[in-house]
C-alpha positions as CSV (number, residue, x, y, z in Angstrom):
1,M,5.4,-8.7,-66.7
2,K,6.6,-5.1,-66.6
3,K,8.6,-5.8,-63.4
4,S,10.4,-8.8,-64.8
5,S,11.3,-7.0,-68.0
6,L,12.6,-4.0,-66.1
7,L,14.6,-6.3,-63.8
8,A,16.1,-8.2,-66.7
9,L,17.0,-4.9,-68.4
10,L,18.7,-3.6,-65.2
11,S,20.6,-6.8,-64.7
12,A,21.9,-6.7,-68.3
13,G,23.0,-3.1,-67.8
14,L,24.8,-3.9,-64.5
15,L,26.5,-6.9,-66.1
16,T,27.7,-4.7,-69.1
17,V,29.1,-2.1,-66.7
18,T,30.8,-4.8,-64.6
19,L,32.4,-6.4,-67.6
20,A,33.6,-3.0,-69.0
21,F,35.4,-2.3,-65.8
22,A,36.8,-5.8,-65.5
23,A,38.2,-5.7,-69.0
24,E,40.3,-2.6,-68.4
25,P,44.0,-3.4,-67.8
26,A,45.5,-2.1,-64.6
27,A,47.8,0.9,-64.6
28,V,51.4,0.2,-63.6
29,T,54.2,2.5,-62.4
30,L,57.6,2.3,-64.0
31,V,60.7,4.1,-62.6
32,G,63.8,4.1,-64.8
33,E,65.9,6.1,-67.2
34,G,64.0,8.3,-69.6
35,Q,65.7,8.4,-73.0
36,C,65.0,9.0,-76.7
37,A,64.8,5.9,-78.8
38,K,66.5,7.6,-81.7
39,C,69.0,10.0,-80.1
40,S,70.1,8.1,-77.1
41,L,69.5,4.5,-77.9
42,G,69.7,4.4,-81.7
43,K,66.7,2.0,-81.8
44,S,64.4,4.1,-83.9
45,D,64.5,6.3,-87.0
46,T,62.3,8.9,-85.3
47,C,62.4,10.5,-81.8
48,Q,60.2,8.7,-79.3
49,N,60.4,8.5,-75.5
50,V,61.4,5.3,-73.8
51,V,61.9,4.4,-70.2
52,V,64.6,1.8,-69.5
53,V,63.9,-0.2,-66.3
54,T,65.8,-3.1,-64.7
55,E,63.6,-6.1,-64.2
56,G,65.1,-9.4,-62.8
57,G,68.6,-8.1,-63.4
58,K,68.0,-7.3,-67.1
59,E,67.2,-4.0,-68.8
60,Q,63.7,-3.7,-70.3
61,I,62.8,-1.0,-72.7
62,Y,59.2,0.4,-72.6
63,Y,58.3,2.7,-75.5
64,L,55.9,5.5,-74.6
65,A,52.9,5.7,-76.8
66,Q,52.8,8.9,-78.8
67,N,50.1,10.9,-77.0
68,A,50.0,14.6,-76.0
69,L,51.6,13.9,-72.6
70,S,54.6,12.0,-74.0
71,L,55.1,14.4,-76.9
72,K,55.2,17.4,-74.5
73,F,57.7,15.6,-72.2
74,H,60.0,14.6,-75.0
75,D,62.3,17.6,-74.9
76,S,63.2,16.7,-71.3
77,V,64.9,13.5,-72.3
78,C,65.7,13.8,-76.0
79,T,69.4,14.7,-75.6
80,E,69.9,13.9,-72.0
81,T,69.0,10.8,-70.0
82,K,67.0,11.5,-66.8
83,S,65.4,9.4,-64.1
84,I,61.6,9.4,-64.6
85,K,58.5,7.8,-63.2
86,V,55.8,6.8,-65.7
87,V,52.3,5.7,-64.8
88,G,50.1,4.1,-67.5
89,V,48.9,0.9,-69.1
90,V,51.4,-1.5,-70.7
91,K,50.7,-3.6,-73.8
92,D,52.8,-5.5,-76.4
93,V,52.9,-3.8,-79.8
94,G,54.9,-5.5,-82.5
95,G,57.1,-7.4,-80.0
96,K,57.9,-4.3,-78.0
97,K,56.5,-3.2,-74.6
98,E,54.5,0.0,-75.0
99,I,53.1,2.1,-72.1
100,T,50.4,4.7,-72.7
101,A,51.3,7.2,-70.1
102,T,48.8,9.0,-67.9
103,S,51.5,10.6,-65.8
104,I,55.2,11.3,-66.4
105,E,57.5,13.1,-64.0
106,L,61.2,13.6,-63.3
107,V,62.6,11.7,-60.3
108,K,65.0,13.5,-58.1
109,K,68.0,11.4,-57.1
């Protein structure tokens, strides 16, 4: 009886861990023009980083979620557009694409 209970408990734990990893969205890498949604694009009332990428011949704007990394990087693109590479998880928020960055860096042309 003890063995079957222990086996059931271990199986449930393994299933929980597997589902947790399967549910996490995959990180993507975006390379495009880093800009300020307010100062460069005029699409926001407050400063916020965006990366503008070309997908299928059309420009797509990805707003960077306000986290410590994006806030620290903002001065690099607030008043000057620069090529950047952003790695993170994308989701739709209020009809806009938003990426929660885990890495942001300037791209040398």
